[in-house]
C-alpha positions in Angstrom: 0.0 0.0 0.0 1.3 3.4 -0.9 2.4 5.5 2.0 1.2 9.1 2.1 2.5 11.5 4.7 0.5 14.5 6.0 2.8 17.2 7.3 1.2 17.6 10.7 1.4 16.4 14.2 -2.3 17.2 14.6 -4.4 14.0 15.0 -7.6 15.9 14.0 -6.2 16.8 10.6 -5.1 13.2 10.0 -8.6 11.9 10.9 -10.2 14.5 8.6 -8.0 13.6 5.6 -8.5 9.9 6.2 -12.3 10.3 6.1 -12.1 12.4 2.9 -9.9 9.8 1.2 -12.2 7.0 2.3 -15.3 8.9 0.9 -13.4 9.2 -2.4 -12.7 5.4 -2.4 -9.0 5.9 -1.9 -6.9 3.8 0.5 -3.4 4.7 1.5 -1.1 4.1 4.4 -1.8 7.6 5.8 0.6 8.8 8.5 1.5 12.1 10.2 4.9 13.8 10.4 5.3 12.4 13.9 6.2 9.0 12.4 9.4 10.7 11.2 10.7 12.5 14.4 14.2 12.8 12.8 12.8 15.2 10.1 12.7 18.7 11.5 9.7 21.0 11.1 10.1 23.2 8.1 10.3 27.0 8.6 7.4 28.8 6.9 9.4 31.4 5.0 7.1 31.8 2.1 5.0 34.9 1.5 1.8 33.1 0.4 -0.2 30.2 1.8 0.7 28.1 -1.3 4.5 28.7 -0.9 4.4 27.7 2.8 2.4 24.5 2.0 4.8 23.6 -0.8 7.9 24.2 1.4 6.6 21.8 4.0 5.4 19.1 1.5 8.6 19.1 -0.5 10.8 18.9 2.6 8.9 15.8 3.9 8.8 14.1 0.5 12.5 14.6 0.0 13.4 13.5 3.5 11.2 10.3 3.4 11.0 9.3 -0.2 7.2 9.2 0.1 4.5 11.5 -1.3 3.6 14.2 1.2 0.7 16.6 1.7 1.0 19.9 3.6 -1.5 22.7 4.2 -1.2 26.3 5.3 -4.3 28.3 6.2 -5.4 31.4 7.9 -8.0 34.2 8.2 -8.1 36.9 5.6 -10.0 40.1 6.7 -11.3 42.3 3.9 -10.9 45.6 5.6 -7.3 44.7 6.6 -6.4 43.9 2.9 -6.3 40.2 3.6 -4.4 40.3 6.9 -3.7 38.5 9.2 -3.3 36.0 6.3 -0.1 34.0 6.6 0.6 35.6 10.0 -2.8 34.4 11.5 -1.2 32.0 14.0 1.2 34.7 15.3 -0.8 37.9 14.8 -0.2 38.9 18.4 3.5 38.1 18.2 3.7 34.7 19.8 2.9 31.6 17.6 -0.2 29.7 18.5 -1.6 32.0 21.2 -5.2 31.8 20.0 -6.7 34.1 22.7 -4.1 36.9 22.2 -4.6 36.7 18.4 -8.3 36.9 18.7 -8.3 39.7 21.2 -5.9 41.8 19.1 -7.9 41.3 15.9 -11.2 42.2 17.7 -9.5 45.4 19.1 -8.3 46.3 15.6 -11.8 45.9 14.2 -13.7 47.5 17.2 -14.9 50.6 15.2 -15.7 48.7 12.0 -19.4 48.5 11.1 -21.0 45.0 10.7 -21.4 45.5 6.9 -17.7 46.0 6.5 -16.6 42.9 8.6 -16.3 40.5 5.7 -13.6 37.8 6.1 -12.8 34.3 5.0 -10.7 31.4 6.1 -8.4 30.3 3.3 -6.4 27.1 2.9 -3.8 26.0 0.4 -3.0 22.3 0.3 0.1 21.0 -1.5 1.0 17.6 -2.7 4.7 16.9 -3.4 6.2 13.7 -4.8 9.7 12.6 -4.2 10.5 13.2 -7.9 9.8 16.9 -7.5 6.3 17.0 -9.0 3.9 19.2 -7.1 0.2 20.2 -7.1 -1.5 23.0 -5.1 -5.3 23.3 -4.5 -7.2 25.7 -2.3 -10.4 26.2 -0.4 -12.2 29.2 1.0 -14.9 29.7 3.7 -16.4 33.2 3.4 -18.3 34.9 6.2 -18.4 37.8 8.5 -16.6 38.6 11.8 -18.6 38.8 15.0 -17.7 41.6 17.5 -17.3 39.0 20.3 -16.4 35.3 20.4 -19.2 32.7 20.6 -18.9 28.9 20.8 -16.5 26.5 22.4 -15.6 24.3 19.4 -12.8 24.5 17.0 -9.7 26.7 17.5 -8.0 29.9 16.3 -10.5 32.4 14.9 -13.4 29.9 14.8 -15.3 31.7 17.6 -15.6 35.0 15.6 -16.2 33.8 12.0 -19.8 33.3 11.1 -20.0 31.5 7.7 -22.2 33.0 5.0 -25.7 31.5 5.2 -25.4 30.5 8.8 -26.4 32.2 12.1 -23.7 30.4 14.1 -19.9 30.9 14.3 -17.5 28.1 13.2 -17.0 27.4 16.9 -20.7 26.7 17.3 -20.8 24.1 14.5 -20.4 20.4 15.1 -17.1 18.9 13.8 -19.0 17.2 11.0 -20.8 20.4 10.0 -17.5 22.3 10.1 -15.6 19.7 8.0 -18.4 19.7 5.4 -17.9 23.4 4.6 -14.4 24.2 5.9 -11.6 25.7 3.8 -9.3 22.8 4.7 -12.0 20.2 3.9 -12.6 21.8 0.5 -8.8 21.8 -0.2 -8.3 18.2 0.9 -11.3 17.1 -1.2 -9.9 18.8 -4.2 -6.7 16.8 -3.8 -8.5 13.4 -3.9 -8.8 13.2 -7.8 -5.2 14.3 -8.1 -4.1 11.6 -5.7 -6.1 9.0 -7.7 -4.4 10.1 -11.0 -0.9 10.1 -9.5 -0.9 7.3 -7.0 -3.8 5.1 -8.0 
């Protein structure tokens, strides 16, 4: 069975991709980057989501000799010209401090009227093969930003993004509901036919 590596140590992402591949009738030996502890995490030095995803996927494919998938995602706020964008996870200065990032963004948007609070989650997912071939796909979840967090599910900016067509934030959706519409789910699903063509 073909081994496929997802550049993450997040079990939730692995489960999500596994389910998407199964729905598409694809079966691979899907593992996370933690199976290769000797391979260091790749520095995200790109200036776009796609560049960062490709950097991570190529590094893992080259180091292991197996096809690798990586994603990079974030929140793009219309009135901030797409920021925080690739800096979403470290918007407040320290990587992964969800609460600080959320508080800073809400403070920056405090005077912005509801009709100007459009935003979207964006995800670029990259597939890299050991021979250097690459493919990048993307997914977008548009919505509006609430003025205060609501909901306890998800992570990051989920408590303030209300997807278009819904009255709840991403943090108020069930995991299944969120996966069905999420930017990452869209991108991973777009990879399925490419994987079928390249890996069988």
